[in-house]
Structure formats: structure tokens, C-alpha cells
C-alpha positions in Angstrom: -11.1 22.7 -4.3 -7.3 23.1 -4.0 -6.5 19.4 -3.8 -9.1 18.2 -6.3 -8.2 21.0 -8.7 -4.5 20.2 -8.8 -5.2 16.5 -9.1 -7.4 17.0 -12.1 -5.1 19.5 -13.6 -2.1 17.3 -13.2 -3.9 14.1 -14.3 -5.8 15.2 -17.4 -3.4 13.6 -19.9 -4.5 10.8 -22.1 -1.2 9.1 -22.4 -1.3 7.9 -18.8 -4.8 6.6 -19.1 -6.9 9.4 -17.5 -9.8 11.0 -19.2 -10.8 14.7 -18.8 -14.3 14.1 -17.5 -13.1 12.4 -14.3 -10.4 10.0 -15.4 -9.9 6.3 -15.5 -6.9 4.2 -15.0 -6.7 1.4 -17.5 -4.4 -1.4 -16.3 -5.9 -4.8 -16.7 -3.2 -7.4 -17.9 -4.5 -10.4 -19.7 -4.1 -12.8 -16.8 -6.4 -10.5 -14.6 -9.4 -11.2 -16.8 -9.0 -15.0 -16.6 -8.2 -14.7 -12.8 -11.2 -12.7 -12.1 -13.4 -15.3 -13.9 -11.8 -18.1 -11.9 -12.2 -16.2 -8.6 -15.8 -15.7 -9.2 -16.3 -19.3 -9.9 -14.4 -20.5 -6.8 -16.1 -18.0 -4.6 -19.3 -19.9 -5.0 -17.5 -22.9 -3.4 -15.7 -21.1 -0.6 -16.9 -21.3 3.0 -15.1 -18.1 4.0 -13.2 -15.3 2.3 -10.2 -13.4 3.7 -10.3 -10.1 1.8 -6.9 -8.5 2.2 -6.8 -4.7 1.9 -4.0 -2.2 2.4 -4.4 -0.6 5.9 -3.3 2.8 4.4 -6.2 2.7 1.9 -9.0 0.6 3.6 -11.6 1.7 1.1 -9.6 2.3 -2.1 -7.9 -1.1 -2.0 -11.2 -2.9 -2.3 -12.0 -4.5 -5.6 -15.5 -2.9 -6.2 -16.4 -5.3 -9.0 -16.1 -8.3 -6.6 -17.8 -6.6 -3.6 -21.3 -7.9 -4.3 -20.1 -11.5 -4.1 -17.7 -10.9 -1.3 -20.2 -9.2 0.9 -22.6 -12.1 0.4 -20.0 -14.6 1.8 -18.8 -15.3 5.3 -15.9 -12.8 5.2 -13.1 -11.4 7.3 -11.4 -8.1 6.1 -7.6 -8.2 6.9 -6.2 -4.7 6.8 -2.6 -5.6 6.1 0.6 -3.4 6.5 -0.8 -2.0 9.7 2.7 -0.9 10.7 2.7 1.5 7.8 -0.8 3.0 8.8 -1.5 5.6 11.5 -3.0 3.6 14.4 -5.5 6.2 15.5 -7.1 6.5 12.1 -6.9 2.8 11.5 -8.8 2.2 14.8 -11.5 4.5 13.5 -11.8 2.3 10.3 -12.1 -0.8 12.5 -15.0 0.8 14.4 -16.5 1.8 11.1 -16.5 -1.8 9.8 -17.8 -3.0 13.2 -20.8 -0.5 12.8 -21.4 -2.2 9.4 -21.4 -5.7 11.1 -18.3 -6.6 9.1 -15.4 -8.5 10.8 -12.2 -6.6 10.3 -8.8 -7.1 11.8 -5.6 -5.0 11.2 -2.6 -7.3 10.7 1.0 -7.5 9.6 1.5 -10.4 7.3 5.1 -10.9 8.5 4.1 -11.1 12.2 3.2 -14.6 13.4 1.3 -13.3 16.4 -0.7 -11.0 14.1 -1.5 -13.8 11.7 -2.5 -16.1 14.6 -5.1 -13.7 15.6 -6.5 -13.7 12.1 -6.6 -17.5 12.1 -8.3 -17.6 15.4 -11.0 -15.3 14.0 -11.3 -17.5 10.9 -11.7 -20.6 13.0 -14.3 -18.8 15.1 -16.2 -17.9 11.9 -16.1 -21.4 10.6 -17.3 -23.1 13.8 -20.9 -23.2 12.7 -20.0 -25.1 9.5 -17.2 -27.3 10.7 -19.6 -29.9 12.2 -21.4 -30.6 9.0 -18.7 -30.2 6.4 -15.7 -32.5 6.1 -13.7 -30.1 3.9 -13.7 -26.3 4.2 -12.4 -23.9 1.7 -11.0 -20.4 2.6 -10.2 -18.1 -0.2 -7.7 -15.2 0.1 -8.5 -12.3 -2.3 -7.3 -8.8 -2.8 -6.0 -6.2 -5.3 -2.3 -6.4 -6.3 0.5 -5.9 -3.8 -1.6 -5.9 -0.6 0.4 -8.8 0.8 -1.8 -11.8 0.0 1.2 -14.1 -0.7 3.1 -13.0 2.4 0.0 -13.8 4.4 -0.2 -17.2 2.8 3.4 -18.0 3.7 2.9 -16.9 7.3 -0.2 -19.2 7.5 1.9 -22.0 6.1 4.6 -21.6 8.8 2.0 -21.5 11.6 0.2 -24.5 10.1 3.4 -26.6 9.9 3.8 -26.3 13.7 0.2 -27.0 14.5 0.0 -30.0 12.0 3.5 -31.4 11.6 2.2 -34.6 9.9 0.8 -33.0 6.9 2.6 -33.0 3.6 5.3 -30.5 2.8 3.7 -27.2 1.7 4.6 -25.1 -1.2 5.5 -21.4 -0.5 3.7 -18.7 -2.4 5.8 -16.3 -4.5 6.2 -12.9 -2.9 7.4 -9.7 -4.7 7.4 -6.0 -4.3 5.7 -5.4 -7.6 1.9 -6.0 -8.5 1.1 -9.1 -10.6 3.6 -11.6 -9.1 0.9 -14.3 -8.3 -0.7 -15.2 -11.7 -2.4 -18.4 -10.9 -4.8 -19.9 -8.3 -3.1 -22.4 -6.0 -4.6 -24.4 -3.1 -2.7 -25.1 0.2 -3.9 -27.4 2.9 -3.5 -25.8 6.3 -5.4 -28.2 8.7 -6.7 -31.7 9.2 -10.0 -32.9 10.7 -11.7 -31.1 9.2 -9.5 -30.5 6.2 -9.1 -26.7 5.6 -7.6 -25.5 2.4 -6.6 -21.9 1.7 -6.7 -20.6 -1.9 -4.2 -17.9 -2.8 -5.3 -15.9 -5.8 -3.7 -13.3 -8.1 -4.3 -9.7 -7.2 -6.9 -8.4 -9.6 -8.1 -4.8 -10.2 -11.3 -3.7 -11.9 -10.8 -3.2 -15.7 -11.2 0.6 -15.3 -10.7 2.7 -12.2 -13.1 5.6 -12.8 -12.1 7.7 -9.8 -8.9 9.5 -10.3 -8.1 9.8 -6.6 -8.7 6.1 -5.9 -6.4 5.3 -8.8 -3.7 7.5 -7.4 -4.0 6.0 -4.0 -3.6 2.5 -5.5 -0.6 3.7 -7.4 0.9 5.3 -4.4 0.5 2.0 -2.4 2.1 0.0 -5.3 -1.1 -1.8 -6.5 -0.7 -0.2 -9.9 2.7 -0.2 -11.6 4.4 3.2 -11.3 5.0 3.3 -15.0 1.2 3.3 -15.7 0.7 6.6 -13.9 4.2 8.1 -13.7 6.3 8.4 -10.5 6.4 12.2 -10.7 2.6 12.4 -10.9 2.2 10.0 -8.0 4.6 12.1 -5.8 2.8 15.3 -7.0 -0.4 13.8 -5.6 1.2 12.6 -2.3 2.7 16.1 -1.7 -0.7 17.7 -2.4 -2.3 15.4 0.2 0.4 16.0 2.8 0.1 19.8 2.3 -3.7 19.9 2.4 -3.6 18.0 5.6 -0.9 20.1 7.1 1.2 16.9 7.8 4.6 18.6 7.5 3.7 21.1 10.2 3.6 18.2 12.7 7.2 17.5 11.9 8.5 20.7 13.4 9.9 18.9 16.5 11.2 15.9 14.4 12.7 17.9 11.6 15.9 19.4 13.0 18.7 19.0 10.4 21.5 16.8 11.8 25.0 18.1 11.7 26.5 15.0 10.2 24.4 15.5 7.0 26.7 18.4 5.9 29.7 16.0 6.0 27.7 13.3 4.2 26.7 15.9 1.5 30.4 16.7 0.9 31.5 13.1 0.8 28.7 11.7 -1.4 27.4 14.5 -3.8 25.5 12.1 -6.0 23.2 9.2 -5.0 21.3 6.5 -6.9 17.7 5.7 -5.8 18.9 2.2 -5.1 21.2 3.6 -2.4 18.3 3.7 0.2 16.7 0.4 -0.7 17.5 -2.5 1.5 20.3 -4.7 0.1 19.5 -8.4 0.1 23.2 -9.5 0.1 24.4 -7.2 2.8 22.8 -6.2 6.1 22.8 -2.4 6.7 25.6 -1.2 8.9 25.7 1.8 11.2 26.7 4.3 8.5 23.8 3.1 6.3 21.3 3.6 9.1 22.7 7.0 9.9 22.5 8.1 6.3 18.8 7.0 6.0 18.0 8.6 9.4 19.7 11.9 8.4 18.1 11.8 4.9 14.6 11.4 6.5 15.3 14.3 8.9 16.4 16.6 6.0 13.3 15.6 3.9 10.9 16.3 6.8 12.7 19.6 7.5 12.5 20.7 3.9 8.8 20.0 3.6 8.1 21.6 7.0 10.0 24.8 6.0 8.3 25.0 2.6 4.8 24.6 3.9 5.3 26.9 7.1 6.8 29.6 4.9 4.1 29.2 2.2 2.3 32.5 1.7 -0.4 31.4 -0.7 -3.8 30.0 -0.3 -3.7 26.2 0.3 -7.2 25.9 -1.2 -6.2 27.6 -4.4 -5.1 25.1 -7.1 -2.6 27.4 -8.7 -1.0 28.3 -5.4 -0.9 24.6 -4.5 0.7 23.8 -7.8 3.4 26.4 -7.1 4.0 25.0 -3.7 4.4 21.5 -5.0 6.8 22.6 -7.7 8.9 24.5 -5.1 8.9 21.3 -2.9 10.2 19.3 -5.9 13.1 21.8 -6.3 13.9 21.7 -2.6 13.7 17.9 -2.5 16.1 17.7 -5.4 18.7 19.6 -3.3 18.1 17.5 -0.2 18.3 14.2 -2.0 21.5 15.3 -3.8 20.1 15.0 -7.3 22.4 16.7 -9.9 20.8 19.8 -11.5 22.1 18.9 -15.0 20.4 15.5 -14.9 17.6 15.3 -17.5 16.0 12.7 -15.2 16.3 14.8 -12.0 12.5 14.9 -11.4 12.1 11.2 -11.9 15.0 10.4 -9.6 13.5 12.7 -6.9 10.1 10.9 -7.3 11.7 7.5 -7.0 13.6 8.3 -3.9 10.7 10.0 -2.2 8.3 7.2 -3.0 10.9 4.7 -1.6 11.0 6.6 1.7 7.2 6.8 1.8 6.5 3.2 1.0 9.1 1.9 3.4 7.4 3.9 6.2 10.5 6.0 6.8 8.5 9.2 6.6 5.9 8.0 9.1 2.6 6.1 9.1 -0.3 7.3 7.1 -3.9 6.5 6.2 -4.9 8.1 3.0 -8.6 7.2 3.0 -10.9 9.4 5.1 -13.1 7.5 7.5 -16.8 7.6 6.3 -19.2 9.3 8.5 -21.2 6.9 10.6 
């Protein structure tokens, strides 16, 4: 009741696309409608589907509108970003899919060894049709920002070493924001038989009727932050962490580091971009120390606020007070000026950056269904 109550209370505002009777996120850019139609059409011709999902949200990152067609195809579910997901919980999800007779493999799209395992599984699944079909089509589908294009690029790199005589292959565009791929492109990855992989745009359902699924998608970056609001996404994340008691497990990891006091004096103000990786400059020792110390302080702050919390974690009003207090504490830890009118937004952006980069630890936000 506590988590559900604060979620509904925080999200019952029409301007961000939620409705009072359960809520719905409305984010369906024009290209998604056309892409969905094209995907449905090409699915009929595909011999196998690689459905890419976010390993942190194995259920929530499934496009439910396409599931009837996808489940009817020869399919492999690739749980990407496994490095950001808790391995113990992720293994339970794999066992769950196995119990449903569904092939599933946790991967990291940027790891060649991981992608090779996926390709081996794909080839195994295609063995029964290779003998009778001269050309095979593999379609890669998934919601925005689950790593489809990164996977395509890794497949290209592997294919170029396996089949050096094939034509030069085009790289798929990769970006941190949802909606980068806005067309369907085919890439040849093998000869004899000819195997083509189709990279497709990430598409969501026109409406996400479940508030919590919508928030998980927003937290993972599948929905643009501006659609929901960074502060509300962080409010949800803090609520989940508190409900699960996650900060209490950080007691032995959350000792403040002495150097942070000196860092606080030398650099009183920070921009959210300070903790993002810089493309033109590799991080030096001081950069790494700053991020390490910052993470330690954030963890310590959340541990202290939850361990000293005297209210009822199941009461939505108490939970709301706890989350508000944590925002105030995080503002101090993250060195956000009190006079800033955008202080809460800056806190949210920094905290989201730490979470999404895996600096705070590995998480699986979806609960494993009961067998």
C-alpha cells in the first residue's frame, strides 16, 4: 500500500500524461505508428525474431501490443544490459522463461563474447530451416533504448571476421536517447545461406495503462525524461529502494571517505554534466576519485535516512515524508546550491545519471512471477 499509494499520489497529474483511474503514459511519436505497421508486416516474413529487452525490467520492457505476433514466431529473448542487472534476480528470470519454454539469454551488447553466444543460439534455432531456405531473415525488435542498434553493430563486427568477403556493412546509429533509429534497415551477416538481420526502430504501445510499468520504462530511459519529469522518476526510484530496504544493505559500503570534505571545499557547485563520461577526454584519477567518493556519500546518505526513519514504511504519507527528506539530503551531498530554483531538477538528473550508469549498483526492478 505504501509504494502503490505514493506512486498514485505523485503521478495523478494530467499534464504529464497520467490519469487518476490508473494512469497512462501517452508518448507515441508519429514515426512509431508507421514503424509498428512496418514491423508487423515484416514479422510475417521473418524466420526468427530477436526480441531485445532491458535486463533490469524483463517484463516491463516488452511491447505488449506485439507479443501475440512475437510469441507465435521462432524467438530468442535477449536480456540486454546484464551488467546493470542483479545477477541473482536475473538468473531467476531466465529460469522463469525456461519454464515457459521460451529461449532467453542475458547479454551485454558491447561484449563480443556475449553476442557470439547469442548468435550461436540463433544459428541453432535456424538449423531446422536452413536446409530448405536459401535466404533467412532475422528481425531485431524492442522498445526504445534497450540496445538494439548496439547489438546490431556488435553482430556486424563479428560477421565481418567470419565472412570477410561480404560487402562493407553499414553501422547502425546508436544514441543514449529513445527514438534514435527511425527506419527499418537490413544488414547481411552471413553467406550460404544468406542471413539478413533487420534493425527496427524502438516502438512503444500508444498508451501505457499501468503507471508502474510506465515509470520503470522512464527510469530505464525508454521514455523521454521530459514526458514524465525527472523528479517524479527519482521519487519513484527512491520509493522502490526504500520499500525493498536496499539502502540498508549499503551499511558496509557507505562509509564517507575523508577526501570528500576537501572536494566539497574546493568545488562547492557542480553541473550534472560533471559526472557524465566526456567523449573528448578520458577520465583521470581525480575524476574517478570524485565519482567514487560521490557514490559513497550518496549511498551513506540513503542508508542513514532509511535506518533512522521512524515512520511506517507501508504508510504512504510516511513514505512521502521520507522521500522528501532524502531529496533534501541528496541536495547537500550532491552540492546543489539551496538558492537554485532548479535544485530539485538538478538533484534528480544527477541521481538518475548515477543509477543509469550502474554506479549505485545493479538492480532488477521487475519482480519474478511465481511459477
